[in-house]
N, C-alpha and C positions, 0 to 999 in steps of 0.2 A: 732371094732377102727379104722376106717378110717386113712389109710393113709395120711398126712401130706403134702400138696404139698411145698413146699419152690420159694420163690418168685425167680427168676433167675437174678441176677444181670445183668446187659448188659458189656460187655468189651468193652472199647475205645479204636480204636487202634489209632497208633502216625500218620499212614497215614491222619484217620478221624479228629483227631485235627488238625495236618498242612491245611488241605484240611479247614476247619472254619475259619483259621486263618489266611492263607497266603494273606493277604492287602496290599498292598503298596501305599501310599494313594498320589492324585495330588498334585505338588509343588504350592501351589494361586500364585508363580510365572509365570506361565506356561500360565494360563487367562489372567494375566494384558500383559502381553508381550503382548498377541495376541489382545483385545482390544486396546493397544497402537499402534500395525502392522494398524490394520482396519482406528484408528486416523489421523495416518502418510498421510493416500490417499489424504488428504486435501490440503498435498504441490503440487498436480496438481493443486491445485487451484489457493492460493498465499502464499506470501511469510510469514505471519506467519503459516502456515501450512509445510511449511519448516520447520521450529523451531522446532515445533511440530514433523516434522518425527527423527528429528536427536536425539532429545530425547527420542522418540519409539526406534531407534536401540542399544541409547545403552541402555535402560530397555531391549530391547529383548537379548542383548551380555550378560550381568548380570543374565538375568535366565537361559540362557544356561549354561553359565557356571556355577552356583549357582546349578543345577542340576546335571549336570555331577558331579559336588566333591560330589555330596551327595553318591555314591557308592551305588547307588538302593535303598537307603531308600525310597525317593519322584521318583513319576516319572512324565509326561506332559514336556522330553524334544520334541517330536514331534510338538507339541501345540508353547511349546517357538520359538520353530527354525521360525516356520510359519511366528509368528510374524515379530521376527529378518526379515524374508526374503522380508516382507511387505515394512517395516519400508526401509527397505538399498534400495527398489528400487525403493520406496518414495524418501528418498534423493536424488537418481541421477536423476531421475525425473523431479521433482523439484527442484533442481539445473540445470538441462539443459534449462527449461522452464523458468525458470528467467535471465538466463544469456542469452536468444534467445529474451527475448522481451527489454531486457538492450539495445541489439545492435541494433533492427530495430525498436526500440519506436522514436528514432529523425528523422524526415523528411528529405529529399535529400535537401540539401540545405539548412539547417537550425546547425546554432550552438549551441552544449548543451552546456548552464549557469548554475550552482550552486546558484540560487539563495540568500541562505543566505551566502553562502560562498564568492562567486564574485563577491556581491551586496553589501547586506546588512552591514555585517561583515564589511567591510574597510566604510561606513559609508561617511563622506563626507569631504576634506579637506578647512580652514577659512584662507582664506587673506586679513588681515584688514577689520576684519568682512563679508567680501565677502565669498559668497558659492562658491566652486569647487567641479566638479568633479571627484573623484580618477583617476588616470592618467588609471587605468587594467578598469576601470568601463566607462570610454570616449571611450576604444577603441571598445567595443560594442555596442555605442550609433548610431545609424539608419542602424545596422547590423540587419539579422533577426537570434532570436536565438529561443533557446526551453529552458524551464523551466520551476519549479512546485513550487506549492504555493496551497494555503488555500483562499476559499473564503471567503468575511467577509460580516456582517451586510446585506445579499441579502435576501430582504421580498419578491420576487415574486420565485416560481418557475420553470417558464416556459418562454420562450421568454426573454430572458439578451440581452440586446444590448451593456451594460457597466458594470463591475462591479470591485473592490479591490481584489487585492491580497496577500495576505499575505508572508511570509518569512515563520513561524510555525504557528502551530492555537492555542499558547496565546489568541493574541489579539480575535479572531474567539468565544473562548470555554470560556473566565473567564471574556470578558471586557477590558474594557484600549482603547487607543488611539494609534496608532502604527505612530512612528514618522517616517519622510520622506524616511530616508534612509531603512525602513522596509516594505516598499510597493510599489504595481507599479498600477498603475490607467487603466485598460488592455478597451477598446475600441476594439468592432469587427468591421471589414472591410464593408463597401456597394462597389456595384458592379453594372454595366452598366447589362444590364436586357439578362438574355441568356449565362453569363459571371461567372456563380458563381465559387467559390476557386475549382480546385479538390481537395485539399486537405481536406477541409471542411467534404467531403462525406464520411470519413473516420472514422470522430464522429459521435455515434448516438443520441451524443445528442442536434444536432445541427440541424439548420430549419433555415426559412429566412420568411420574412415580407416583404409587401411593404408599406413603411413609408409614411405619409401623409407630407405635406410643411412643416408645423410646426416640428415635430417628426424631419425631413431632417435638419431644423436649427436649431434645440438644442443639437442634434450630432454631427454638423457640420459634416455633410454625404453630399460627392461629387455626390452619386448615391442615386436612391429610393429605390433598393430591397438594403435588409440590412440581415447581419447574424445576427442569435441570438441562446442563448445557454440555457438548463437548468442549473439549480444551482447543483451545487454539495455538499455534508458533506464531504468527505475525498478528499486526494489528487486531486489536479488539475492538470495537464500538458496545457500550451500555448504555441504555434508559432507564432511569428511574430516580427514585429520593434520595435526595442527598440526605447525608445526616453529620452531625459534628459533637462529640464529646471533650470538649478540653482540661476536662480532669481525669481523662484517662491515666493509670500511672502512675498518676500523684500518691506517693507517702508508700512508693517502692523503691529498688534501685533507681540509682539515676541513668544505668542503660536499661532500662525497661520504661523509664518515661520518656526516654528519648524516642524508642521505638513504639509506643504505645499506639495501639489503634486511634485515631484520632477518629477519624473519617469511616465514614459505613455507608452503604449504597442499599437497598432496597429497589432488586427488580427486575424488571418482567422482557426486561431483549438485551440480549447476549449475541452478537453476532461476527464475522469478518466486517471490518472498516471497510465502507464505501471507497472510502479514499481514503490515502494517509499525512490527512492534517483536517 
């Protein structure tokens, strides 16, 4: 009778069991922090990116703290720390970029003016039915100012010699008719041949054209050479001399009086705003 071979049972050691199940998952906070850190680099390009960088830094800090408090049940701290570092550097770099742009955006010899607060919100003073310019705004009339707003009802995209500047984008995006204190009629300067204003050279969207006699008369241009600008969708900055005519629209319909072009500006610079404030 042949000897039966009994199957040999395999004995699993504790070490082998430990090797098979020694797995520590990566915390989902780690990749989230890293992605937020990469996105935060947009702070070096615009102000919205700076907001993202601040959010990314908060996410990165929360990720590092959560992973550290897990007592080794999850891993991914280096990844989370990298995201936190990127976001933090973006906050610093983006903040410096924005502050530097704000300090240097106003051309030399011009006064920074906050269009909504220092002009539009003050509205007008009425004495015996006559419109008067508020004293605070009157101080700005005839001065070289630098202010920001939005282009309105611009049909052309290039070669603009005149446009309406609004205090905000309410009318330009949602329709309506701005009141007299809420807009400025901007006319770009003309100049003698060979004497193009140096300030206009800093704006990539500005060029020049030669006016025909009819165009020169229509614009009231003193010279044949005329600055022009392209249209902008976002906030624009304008540098020039502010004028005011409180009698604009008097003697006509009440609606024409309310929406008359009281404020005008002779401008030598139109460009995308460096900062949105």
